[in-house]
DOVOMAR-948319 format. One record per residue: residue in three letters; x, y, z of N, C-alpha, C, O in turn. Coordinates in Angstrom, 2 decimals, m for minus. Example, Ala and Ser with C-alpha at 12.3 -4.5 7.8 and 13.67 -1.06 7.14 Angstrom:
2
   aa     n.xx     n.yy     n.zz    ca.xx    ca.yy    ca.zz     c.xx     c.yy     c.zz     o.xx     o.yy     o.zz
  ala    13.19    m5.69     7.80    12.30    m4.50     7.80    13.20    m3.30     7.80    14.24    m3.32     8.46
  ser    12.85    m2.25     7.08    13.67    m1.06     7.14    12.90     0.03     7.87    13.41     1.14     8.04
//
This chain:
201
   aa     n.xx     n.yy     n.zz    ca.xx    ca.yy    ca.zz     c.xx     c.yy     c.zz     o.xx     o.yy     o.zz
  met    m1.39   m13.48    m3.43    m1.61   m13.97    m2.48    m0.46   m13.64    m1.35     0.73   m13.97    m1.42
  ile    m1.03   m13.00    m0.40    m0.06   m12.54     1.10    m0.42   m13.36     2.16    m1.62   m13.17     2.39
  glu    m0.01   m14.09     2.83    m0.33   m14.54     4.08     0.89   m14.05     4.83     2.06   m14.18     4.48
  val     0.43   m13.47     5.94     0.84   m12.67     7.25     0.82   m13.27     8.43    m0.36   m13.54     8.63
  arg     1.54   m13.69     9.45     1.40   m13.77    10.80     2.92   m13.03    11.52     3.90   m13.15    10.78
  val     3.07   m12.60    12.34     3.83   m11.81    12.77     4.00   m11.48    14.31     2.87   m11.32    14.75
  arg     4.84   m11.33    15.19     4.81   m10.72    16.69     6.22   m10.30    16.23     7.13   m10.79    15.57
  ala     5.86    m8.68    17.19     6.98    m7.64    16.96     6.35    m6.86    18.09     5.23    m6.88    18.60
  his     7.46    m6.16    18.31     7.72    m5.10    19.07     7.86    m3.38    18.84     8.93    m3.08    18.33
  ala     7.38    m2.77    18.99     8.12    m1.55    18.70     8.07    m0.55    20.22     7.11     0.20    20.35
  gly     8.93    m0.59    21.09     8.63    m0.14    22.14     8.09    m0.66    23.26     8.67    m1.66    23.67
  his     7.04    m0.24    23.97     6.21    m1.22    24.40     5.06    m1.79    23.90     4.25    m2.48    24.52
  phe     5.01    m1.38    22.49     3.88    m1.81    21.99     3.75    m3.13    21.28     4.61    m3.25    20.41
  arg     3.04    m3.99    21.37     3.35    m5.46    21.00     1.92    m6.24    20.16     0.79    m6.50    20.56
  leu     2.77    m6.50    18.53     1.91    m7.22    17.74     1.78    m8.34    17.43     2.73    m9.01    17.04
  ala     0.57    m8.78    17.53     0.38   m10.41    17.73    m0.90   m10.14    16.37    m2.11    m9.99    16.56
  ala    m0.14   m10.14    14.92    m1.26    m9.61    13.67    m1.05   m11.01    12.97    m0.04   m11.69    13.19
  glu    m2.06   m11.40    12.13    m2.39   m12.32    10.94    m3.30   m11.63    10.39    m4.26   m11.06    10.92
  val    m2.78   m11.74     8.52    m3.44   m11.35     7.48    m3.19   m12.27     6.56    m2.11   m12.85     6.43
  asn    m4.03   m12.42     6.00    m4.34   m13.84     4.64    m5.43   m13.15     4.07    m6.39   m12.51     4.51
  gly    m4.91   m13.53     2.71    m6.20   m13.38     1.48    m5.02   m12.55     0.43    m3.91   m12.04     0.58
  ser    m6.18   m12.79    m0.87    m5.63   m12.08    m2.35    m7.08   m11.27    m2.46    m8.24   m11.30    m2.04
  gly    m6.10   m10.47    m3.39    m6.95    m8.89    m3.90    m6.84    m7.79    m3.17    m5.73    m7.29    m3.04
  val    m7.87    m7.26    m2.61    m8.12    m6.01    m1.59    m8.29    m6.43    m0.03    m9.07    m7.24     0.47
  thr    m7.30    m5.62     0.58    m7.64    m5.85     2.33    m7.74    m4.78     2.81    m6.88    m3.92     2.61
  cys    m8.85    m4.57     3.61    m8.82    m3.14     4.28    m7.74    m4.21     6.12    m7.49    m5.40     6.27
  val    m7.50    m3.26     6.85    m6.78    m3.48     7.96    m7.72    m1.91     8.76    m7.42    m0.73     8.56
  ala    m8.76    m2.37     9.56    m9.25    m0.84    10.04    m9.00    m1.08    11.56    m8.87    m2.25    11.91
  gly    m8.94    m0.11    12.50    m9.13     0.34    13.99    m8.57     1.63    13.80    m8.02     2.21    12.86
  arg    m8.98     2.03    15.43    m8.91     3.35    15.83    m6.93     3.63    15.93    m5.96     2.88    15.86
  asn    m7.11     5.10    16.12    m5.41     5.44    15.71    m4.86     5.05    17.46    m5.32     5.26    18.59
  gly    m3.80     4.48    16.95    m3.03     3.83    17.91    m3.50     1.91    18.09    m2.94     1.07    18.80
  ala    m4.36     1.77    17.41    m4.25     0.40    16.96    m2.96    m0.69    16.75    m2.80    m1.66    17.49
  gly    m2.08    m0.36    15.66    m1.82    m0.89    15.59    m1.25    m1.59    13.78    m0.65    m2.56    13.32
  lys    m1.91    m0.32    13.30    m1.80    m0.75    11.80    m1.14    m0.05    11.26    m1.13    m0.45    10.10
  thr    m0.25     1.19    11.41     0.83     1.30    10.86     2.04     0.49    11.19     2.93     0.32    10.36
  thr     2.08     0.04    12.25     3.10    m1.28    12.60     3.13    m2.35    12.04     4.22    m2.82    11.72
  leu     1.95    m3.03    11.77     1.58    m4.34    11.57     2.07    m3.96     9.96     2.70    m4.83     9.36
  leu     1.77    m2.63     9.27     2.42    m2.61     7.74     3.51    m2.31     7.61     3.96    m2.27     6.46
  arg     4.19    m2.05     8.51     5.75    m1.80     8.49     6.55    m3.04     8.92     7.76    m3.05     8.74
  ala     5.88    m4.19     9.53     6.36    m5.40    10.03     6.27    m6.09     8.40     7.21    m6.75     7.97
  met     5.08    m5.85     7.63     5.01    m6.77     6.19     5.60    m6.53     5.46     5.93    m7.39     4.64
  ala     6.20    m4.83     5.35     7.01    m4.45     3.93     8.54    m4.52     4.76     9.31    m3.86     4.07
  gly     9.34    m5.11     6.09    10.17    m5.37     6.11    10.99    m4.00     6.89    12.19    m3.79     6.73
  phe    10.10    m3.13     7.75    11.07    m1.95     8.07    10.63    m2.14     9.52    11.29    m1.42    10.26
  leu     9.93    m2.72    10.02    10.04    m3.14    11.44    10.29    m4.57    11.38     9.53    m5.23    10.67
  lys    11.42    m5.28    12.13    11.62    m6.60    12.64    11.00    m7.60    13.23    11.18    m7.47    14.44
  ile    10.32    m8.60    12.98     9.94    m9.06    13.59    10.17   m10.24    14.57    11.10   m10.89    14.07
  asp     9.81   m10.78    15.61    10.22   m11.41    16.68     9.95   m12.97    16.05    10.65   m13.96    16.26
  glu     8.93   m12.91    15.36     8.38   m14.34    15.54     7.65   m13.94    14.56     7.18   m12.80    14.50
  gly     7.40   m15.29    13.25     6.79   m15.71    12.37     6.72   m15.70    11.05     7.46   m16.63    10.75
  his     6.11   m15.03     9.59     6.57   m15.29     8.39     5.53   m14.21     7.92     4.51   m13.88     8.53
  val     5.98   m13.72     6.72     5.67   m13.10     5.64     5.61   m13.74     3.93     6.52   m13.54     3.12
  ile     4.57   m14.38     3.68     4.48   m14.98     2.48     3.94   m14.27     1.92     2.92   m13.71     2.34
  val     4.89   m13.92    m0.15     4.30   m13.28    m0.60     4.00   m13.98    m1.80     5.03   m14.38    m2.35
  gly     2.59   m14.36    m2.60     3.10   m15.37    m4.06     3.69   m16.91    m3.84     4.21   m17.54    m4.75
  gly     3.48   m17.54    m2.14     3.86   m18.47    m2.09     5.30   m18.55    m1.76     5.83   m19.54    m1.24
  leu     5.91   m17.41    m2.09     7.11   m16.85    m1.38     7.67   m16.38     0.02     7.63   m15.18     0.29
  asp     8.14   m17.22     0.84     8.67   m16.38     2.72     9.95   m15.55     2.02    11.09   m15.86     1.69
  val     9.22   m14.46     1.98     9.96   m13.09     2.15    10.05   m12.56     3.07     9.99   m11.35     2.88
  thr    10.23   m12.95     4.54    10.38   m12.26     5.80    11.51   m12.10     5.97    11.80   m11.12     6.67
  arg    12.60   m12.89     5.46    14.02   m12.49     5.89    15.17   m11.94     4.79    16.36   m11.66     4.93
  leu    14.21   m11.91     3.58    14.86   m10.66     2.36    15.15    m9.55     2.63    14.40    m8.90     3.37
  pro    16.01    m9.14     2.26    15.83    m7.24     1.94    14.74    m6.58     1.55    14.21    m7.08     0.56
  val    14.01    m5.25     2.17    13.16    m4.52     2.09    13.18    m4.63     0.45    12.05    m5.03     0.17
  glu    13.70    m4.52    m0.40    14.11    m4.27    m1.90    13.51    m5.29    m3.12    13.09    m5.02    m4.24
  lys    13.71    m6.82    m2.26    13.61    m7.63    m2.82    12.40    m8.42    m2.64    12.04    m9.31    m3.42
  lys    11.70    m8.01    m1.45    10.58    m8.93    m0.95     9.29    m8.63    m2.07     8.47    m9.53    m2.25
  gly     9.17    m7.44    m2.76     8.07    m7.35    m3.84     6.96    m6.83    m3.80     5.97    m6.91    m4.52
  val     7.39    m5.92    m2.26     6.33    m5.53    m1.36     6.46    m3.73    m1.48     7.58    m3.25    m1.32
  val     5.66    m3.10    m1.67     5.76    m1.77    m1.85     5.21    m0.98    m0.31     4.18    m1.46     0.17
  leu     5.53    m0.42     0.05     4.73     0.25     1.24     4.49     1.89     0.79     5.37     2.56     0.25
  val     3.10     2.43     1.13     2.85     4.10     0.30     2.24     4.57     2.06     1.45     4.02     2.83
  thr     2.87     5.54     2.13     2.36     6.68     3.18     1.90     7.98     2.64     1.90     8.20     1.43
  pro     1.48     8.95     3.63     1.26    10.55     2.80     2.30    10.68     2.81     2.37    11.46     1.86
  ser     3.44    10.54     3.17     4.67    11.21     2.48     5.87    10.50     2.01     7.07    10.62     2.25
  ser     4.91     9.43     0.99     5.83     8.57     0.05     6.13     9.52    m1.69     5.95     9.17    m2.86
  thr     6.54    10.56    m1.19     6.68    11.28    m2.43     8.12    11.81    m2.55     8.74    12.02    m1.51
  phe     8.69    12.05    m3.74     9.90    12.89    m3.74     9.43    14.40    m4.28     9.17    14.63    m5.46
  gln     9.39    15.00    m3.62     8.88    16.52    m3.69     9.78    17.48    m5.17     9.35    18.41    m5.84
  his    10.81    16.93    m5.25    11.63    17.71    m6.13    11.73    17.27    m7.66    12.24    17.90    m8.58
  leu    10.98    15.76    m7.68    10.36    15.66    m9.16     9.04    16.00    m9.64     8.11    16.18    m8.85
  asp     8.92    16.10   m10.88     7.55    16.53   m11.58     6.61    15.32   m11.88     7.00    14.16   m11.98
  val     5.82    15.59   m11.97     4.81    14.16   m11.63     5.49    13.39   m12.73     6.28    12.49   m12.46
  asp     5.18    13.73   m14.01     5.84    12.66   m14.52     7.11    11.75   m14.55     7.28    10.58   m14.89
  ser     7.72    12.45   m14.19     9.34    11.65   m13.59     9.14    10.80   m12.27     9.80     9.80   m12.02
  his     7.97    11.41   m11.31     7.68    10.70   m10.42     7.28     9.57   m10.76     7.95     8.65   m10.30
  leu     6.22     9.22   m11.55     5.03     8.44   m11.75     6.09     6.80   m12.47     5.65     5.67   m12.28
  val     7.39     7.04   m13.22     8.37     5.98   m13.70     9.72     5.88   m12.97    10.79     5.33   m13.24
  trp     9.22     6.69   m11.80    10.64     6.63   m10.69    11.16     5.30   m10.43    12.33     4.90   m10.49
  gly     9.91     4.58   m10.07     9.54     3.17    m9.31    10.45     2.08   m10.61    11.53     1.52   m10.41
  arg     9.76     2.04   m11.67     9.93     1.66   m12.93    11.42     1.35   m13.28    11.93     0.23   m13.38
  lys    12.08     2.70   m13.47    13.60     3.03   m13.64    14.27     2.04   m12.64    14.91     1.08   m13.07
  leu    14.11     2.31   m11.15    14.56     1.65   m10.60    14.66     0.41   m10.52    15.47    m0.04    m9.71
  ala    14.17    m0.17   m11.04    13.92    m1.29   m10.80    14.30    m1.96   m11.95    14.15    m3.18   m12.05
  gly    14.96    m1.02   m13.15    15.13    m1.54   m14.29    14.40    m2.21   m15.69    14.78    m2.95   m16.60
  lys    12.83    m1.37   m15.22    11.79    m1.96   m16.15    11.53    m0.78   m16.98    11.58     0.44   m16.78
  gln    11.17    m1.69   m18.22    10.94    m0.38   m19.45     9.97     0.33   m19.24     9.10    m0.12   m18.50
  ile     9.83     1.60   m19.79     8.76     2.35   m19.99     7.85     2.52   m20.75     7.91     3.19   m21.78
  leu     6.48     1.64   m20.13     5.24     1.76   m21.18     4.25     2.88   m21.04     3.40     2.93   m20.16
  glu     4.43     3.71   m21.92     3.70     4.69   m21.89     2.29     4.56   m22.47     1.38     5.39   m22.52
  asp     2.35     3.39   m22.87     0.47     3.49   m22.72    m0.19     2.78   m21.07    m1.39     2.86   m20.79
  gln     0.49     2.33   m20.44     0.71     2.06   m19.34     0.39     3.11   m18.36    m0.62     3.17   m17.64
  val     1.43     3.98   m18.42     1.05     5.72   m17.82     0.11     6.31   m18.21    m0.77     6.60   m17.40
  ser     0.03     6.55   m19.13    m1.36     6.96   m19.52    m2.62     6.85   m19.24    m3.43     7.78   m19.18
  lys    m2.88     5.45   m19.01    m4.34     4.32   m18.54    m3.97     4.75   m17.03    m4.94     5.08   m16.36
  ala    m2.81     4.79   m16.46    m2.99     4.87   m14.56    m3.12     6.36   m14.32    m3.45     6.64   m13.16
  lys    m2.92     7.48   m15.23    m3.39     8.77   m14.94    m4.59     9.11   m15.28    m5.28     9.78   m14.51
  ser    m4.96     8.78   m16.28    m6.26     8.76   m16.35    m7.46     7.97   m15.79    m8.58     8.49   m15.81
  glu    m7.28     6.93   m15.38    m8.33     6.34   m14.10    m7.92     6.80   m13.02    m8.58     6.90   m11.98
  leu    m7.05     7.05   m13.16    m6.70     7.86   m11.20    m6.41     9.28   m11.13    m5.76     9.79   m10.21
  gly    m7.06    10.08   m12.39    m7.69    11.44   m12.00    m6.37    12.31   m11.98    m6.47    13.48   m11.59
  ile    m4.86    11.74   m12.45    m4.29    12.49   m12.58    m4.14    13.48   m13.67    m3.68    13.05   m14.73
  asp    m4.42    14.66   m13.60    m4.57    15.30   m14.70    m3.60    16.97   m14.83    m3.62    17.86   m15.68
  phe    m2.85    16.79   m13.55    m2.18    17.82   m13.74    m0.58    17.69   m13.85    m0.13    16.57   m14.08
  gly     0.21    18.66   m13.70     1.68    18.08   m13.78     2.38    19.02   m12.61     1.93    19.24   m11.49
  gly     3.75    19.57   m13.25     4.71    20.30   m12.10     5.19    19.65   m11.20     5.01    18.43   m11.19
  arg     5.99    20.34   m10.11     6.56    19.46    m9.57     5.84    19.10    m8.09     5.05    19.84    m7.51
  val     6.21    18.00    m7.71     5.13    17.21    m6.75     5.24    18.04    m5.37     4.53    17.61    m4.46
  gly     6.03    19.16    m5.10     6.29    19.38    m3.67     5.30    20.88    m3.76     5.24    21.73    m2.87
  lys     4.79    20.90    m4.67     3.89    22.15    m5.18     2.52    21.84    m5.13     1.69    22.73    m5.30
  leu     2.09    20.28    m4.86     0.79    19.75    m5.11     0.06    19.66    m4.15     0.77    19.45    m3.17
  ser    m1.24    19.70    m3.83    m1.72    19.58    m2.55    m1.68    18.09    m2.02    m1.47    17.14    m2.78
  leu    m1.89    17.94    m0.62    m1.70    16.97     0.03    m2.38    15.64    m0.81    m1.62    14.78    m1.25
  gly    m4.02    15.52    m1.03    m4.50    15.05    m2.10    m3.88    14.46    m3.23    m3.85    13.25    m3.43
  met    m3.24    15.61    m4.19    m2.96    15.20    m5.38    m1.16    14.19    m5.23    m0.80    13.20    m5.86
  arg    m0.51    14.87    m4.28     0.73    14.13    m4.03     0.08    12.59    m3.87     0.32    11.73    m4.72
  glu    m0.78    12.31    m2.66    m1.17    11.18    m2.62    m1.17    10.05    m4.03    m0.68     8.91    m4.05
  arg    m1.91    10.81    m5.21    m2.32    10.31    m6.04    m1.04    10.26    m6.75    m0.88     9.11    m7.18
  val    m0.57    10.62    m6.90     1.08    10.41    m7.36     1.58     9.53    m6.65     1.24     8.38    m6.94
  ser     2.18     9.65    m5.93     2.84     8.31    m4.88     2.06     6.72    m5.30     2.75     5.86    m5.85
  leu     0.78     6.49    m5.03    m0.12     5.61    m5.44    m0.15     5.08    m6.64    m0.12     3.87    m6.85
  ala    m0.23     5.94    m7.48     0.09     5.66    m8.98     1.62     5.20    m9.29     1.86     4.46   m10.24
  thr     2.51     5.61    m8.53     3.96     5.44    m8.90     3.96     4.16    m8.28     4.35     3.29    m9.06
  ala     3.70     3.77    m7.25     3.48     2.50    m6.39     2.92     1.05    m8.10     3.48     0.20    m8.80
  leu     2.07     1.43    m8.00     0.86     0.75    m9.16     2.02     0.26   m10.15     2.21    m0.93   m10.40
  leu     2.74     1.25   m10.66     3.58     1.22   m12.04     4.95     0.61   m11.95     5.74     0.25   m12.83
  thr     5.02     0.61   m10.57     6.13    m0.07   m10.16     6.30    m2.06   m10.19     7.16    m2.93   m10.30
  glu     4.49    m1.89    m9.96     4.26    m3.60   m10.46     5.13    m4.41    m9.50     5.97    m5.27    m9.78
  pro     4.64    m3.85    m8.04     4.80    m5.22    m6.71     4.38    m5.65    m6.81     3.42    m5.52    m7.56
  lys     4.78    m7.08    m5.84     3.55    m7.84    m6.12     2.38    m7.71    m4.83     1.25    m8.20    m4.83
  val     3.12    m6.79    m3.58     1.73    m6.17    m3.25     2.01    m4.56    m3.07     3.10    m4.04    m3.32
  ile     1.01    m3.95    m2.66     1.08    m2.75    m2.23     0.29    m2.38    m1.11    m0.93    m2.26    m1.24
  leu     1.01    m2.13     0.25     0.35    m1.39     1.28     0.51    m0.35     1.33     1.50     0.32     1.03
  val    m1.01     0.09     1.96    m1.02     1.54     1.88    m1.75     2.05     2.76    m2.96     1.86     2.91
  asp    m0.64     3.11     3.77    m1.20     3.32     5.25    m1.87     4.93     5.18    m1.40     6.06     5.08
  glu    m3.15     4.38     5.30    m3.83     5.52     5.40    m3.48     6.75     4.16    m3.53     7.94     4.47
  ala    m3.21     6.43     3.16    m2.78     7.58     2.16    m3.79     7.98     0.89    m3.58     8.66    m0.12
  phe    m5.21     7.14     1.42    m6.19     7.33     0.62    m7.05     8.09     1.32    m8.21     8.29     0.96
  ala    m6.39     8.67     2.63    m7.43     9.75     3.55    m7.73    11.05     3.18    m8.69    11.65     3.66
  ser    m6.73    11.69     2.09    m6.83    13.05     1.69    m7.44    13.00     0.82    m7.51    14.12     0.32
  leu    m8.19    12.00     0.07    m8.76    11.92    m1.44    m9.66    12.40    m1.39   m10.16    11.85    m0.41
  his   m10.65    13.38    m1.88   m11.85    13.95    m2.39   m12.73    13.00    m2.70   m13.87    13.18    m2.27
  asp   m12.51    12.02    m3.34   m13.46    10.82    m4.15   m12.73     9.92    m3.61   m11.94     9.22    m4.24
  arg   m12.92     9.84    m2.38   m11.78     8.56    m2.01   m12.42     7.07    m2.74   m11.76     6.17    m3.28
  glu   m13.62     7.12    m2.59   m14.57     5.43    m2.41   m13.99     5.10    m4.09   m13.16     4.27    m4.46
  glu   m14.71     5.99    m4.81   m14.44     6.26    m6.45   m12.97     5.81    m6.75   m12.88     4.65    m7.15
  phe   m11.73     6.55    m6.64   m10.57     6.38    m6.52   m10.27     4.98    m6.19    m9.91     4.34    m7.18
  ile   m10.32     4.23    m4.97   m10.18     3.06    m4.51   m10.81     1.84    m5.36   m10.17     0.78    m5.41
  thr   m11.66     1.92    m5.81   m12.51     1.37    m6.95   m11.63     1.37    m8.07   m11.35     0.29    m8.59
  ala   m11.10     2.56    m8.56   m10.22     2.38    m9.99    m8.95     1.80    m9.78    m8.31     1.19   m10.64
  tyr    m8.57     2.02    m8.47    m6.87     1.72    m7.99    m7.23    m0.17    m7.83    m6.46    m1.11    m7.98
  ser    m8.25    m0.16    m7.59    m8.17    m1.41    m7.17    m8.61    m2.49    m8.88    m7.80    m3.39    m9.10
  arg    m9.11    m2.43    m9.31    m9.54    m2.44   m11.33    m8.43    m2.25   m11.54    m8.27    m3.44   m11.82
  leu    m7.25    m1.75   m11.71    m6.14    m1.41   m12.24    m5.13    m2.81   m11.65    m4.46    m3.50   m12.42
  leu    m5.22    m3.09    m9.91    m4.45    m3.68    m9.18    m4.54    m5.22   m10.12    m3.58    m5.85   m10.57
  val    m6.01    m5.55   m10.23    m6.32    m6.74   m10.66    m5.79    m6.90   m12.21    m5.18    m7.91   m12.55
  gly    m6.06    m5.82   m13.11    m5.07    m6.42   m14.14    m3.76    m6.72   m14.26    m3.17    m7.33   m15.15
  ala    m3.14    m5.94   m12.69    m1.60    m5.58   m13.16    m1.16    m7.03   m12.10     0.01    m7.34   m11.87
  arg    m2.45    m7.85   m11.52    m2.26    m8.87   m10.90    m1.30    m8.86    m9.21    m0.53    m9.70    m8.72
  ile    m1.81    m7.45    m8.68    m1.18    m6.83    m7.62    m1.99    m7.15    m6.03    m2.97    m6.42    m6.16
  asp    m2.05    m7.45    m5.39    m2.57    m7.24    m4.15    m2.25    m5.93    m3.25    m1.14    m5.42    m3.13
  leu    m3.36    m5.51    m2.69    m3.63    m4.63    m1.71    m4.10    m4.56    m0.71    m5.33    m4.65    m0.64
  val    m3.38    m4.38     0.38    m3.82    m4.12     2.13    m3.18    m2.50     2.31    m2.08    m1.95     2.18
  phe    m4.55    m2.14     2.70    m5.15    m0.63     3.03    m5.70    m0.44     4.71    m6.65    m1.01     5.26
  ser    m4.84     0.46     5.23    m5.24     0.95     6.26    m6.19     1.95     6.53    m6.20     2.82     5.66
  ser    m7.11     2.13     7.59    m8.34     2.57     7.77    m8.47     2.62     9.18    m8.13     1.75     9.97
  gln    m9.16     4.06     9.50    m9.62     4.10    11.27   m11.02     3.51    11.17   m11.43     2.77    12.07
  asp   m11.75     3.81    10.11   m13.25     3.80     9.49   m13.46     2.03     9.10   m13.10     1.66     7.99
  ala   m13.95     1.19     9.92   m14.38     0.06     9.46   m15.18    m0.17     8.05   m14.81    m0.91     7.14
  ser   m16.14     0.47     8.08   m17.14     0.49     7.19   m16.34     0.74     5.43   m16.94     0.83     4.36
  asp   m15.13     0.78     5.64   m14.17     0.82     4.12   m14.23    m0.52     3.88   m14.42    m0.85     2.71
  gly   m14.07    m1.56     4.89   m14.04    m3.16     4.35   m15.44    m3.21     3.38   m15.77    m4.36     3.12
  lys   m16.20    m2.27     2.89   m17.12    m2.84     1.52   m16.61    m2.03     0.89   m17.39    m1.40     0.19
  leu   m15.41    m1.71     0.80   m14.77    m1.50    m0.58   m13.44    m2.64    m0.99   m12.72    m2.45    m1.97
  ala   m13.27    m3.96     0.04   m12.43    m4.60    m0.18   m12.83    m6.09    m0.24   m13.96    m6.27     0.22
  asp   m12.33    m6.99    m0.58   m12.44    m8.31    m0.19   m12.33    m8.57     0.95   m13.40    m8.80     1.52
  his   m11.21    m8.65     1.69   m11.05    m8.89     2.96   m11.11    m8.27     3.87   m10.15    m7.50     3.73
  leu   m11.78    m7.94     5.14   m11.51    m6.91     6.34   m11.09    m7.29     7.49   m11.78    m8.17     8.02
  tyr   m10.18    m6.91     8.05    m9.62    m7.42    10.00    m9.25    m6.32    10.08    m8.58    m5.53     9.41
  leu   m10.21    m6.35    11.77   m10.27    m5.14    12.51    m9.07    m5.57    13.04    m8.74    m6.75    13.04
  ile    m8.23    m4.42    13.63    m7.01    m4.34    14.63    m7.37    m3.61    16.04    m7.89    m2.49    16.00
  asp    m7.12    m4.18    17.18    m7.10    m3.50    18.42    m6.07    m4.01    19.10    m5.94    m5.23    19.24
  glu    m5.07    m2.97    19.68    m4.01    m3.61    20.45    m2.84    m4.45    19.95    m2.10    m5.06    20.73
  gly    m2.73    m4.47    18.80    m2.00    m4.91    17.95    m2.70    m6.24    17.72    m1.93    m7.06    17.21
  val    m3.78    m6.64    17.90    m4.22    m7.80    17.76    m5.50    m7.43    16.54    m6.39    m6.59    16.48
  thr    m5.02    m8.56    15.65    m6.35    m8.67    14.25    m7.33    m9.60    14.41    m7.15   m10.52    15.21
  thr    m8.69    m9.48    13.57    m9.86    m9.91    14.09   m10.17   m10.22    12.86   m10.80    m9.25    12.44
  arg   m10.08   m11.28    11.78   m11.01   m11.37    10.65   m12.62   m11.03    11.09   m13.36   m11.34    12.03
  asn   m12.72   m10.14     9.74   m14.16    m9.80    10.10   m14.80    m9.95     8.90   m15.90    m9.44     8.71
  asn   m14.10   m10.75     7.89   m14.87   m11.16     6.58   m13.71   m12.04     5.66   m14.01   m12.50     4.56
//
């Protein structure tokens, strides 16, 4: 469960947003509506002026980024010098967690990661699969995805498979999209415009 009420500014842009829910949440809005600003505020990369971010009943607003239990995935969230298998377990190693080969194999199979090699030589869609699987295997409490589903050719199928794995791991997902129809892939839909969110379902 994630509960967010934030007021923040990024330059002249003002954010006044709320997001509450568990499971999968879609935040939809046009380019420049404030989606990235909201996710950055939730992840702790943008200082908020007022409000809170509560994850699993714990107020993580003032905690350091690495202690919030929140991971932000963007289209550029890869370490391009690593090979695929090393990348997938990078987050677990950083967190001091045991590497479970069965868990890694299941994620690769479910998410269509049937390729290897250096991440920097992969297509954008392949890199996004790797970064999203890496976040999943790290096992945070919440994964925030800033349009990192956009370059996947089987986007709907991937989001469905990803959501299924998240349920098993008890991880909440908040993803942004420019297309409000993506709300059908989520448990909750928020529309955002000029930094203000409106709950749609």
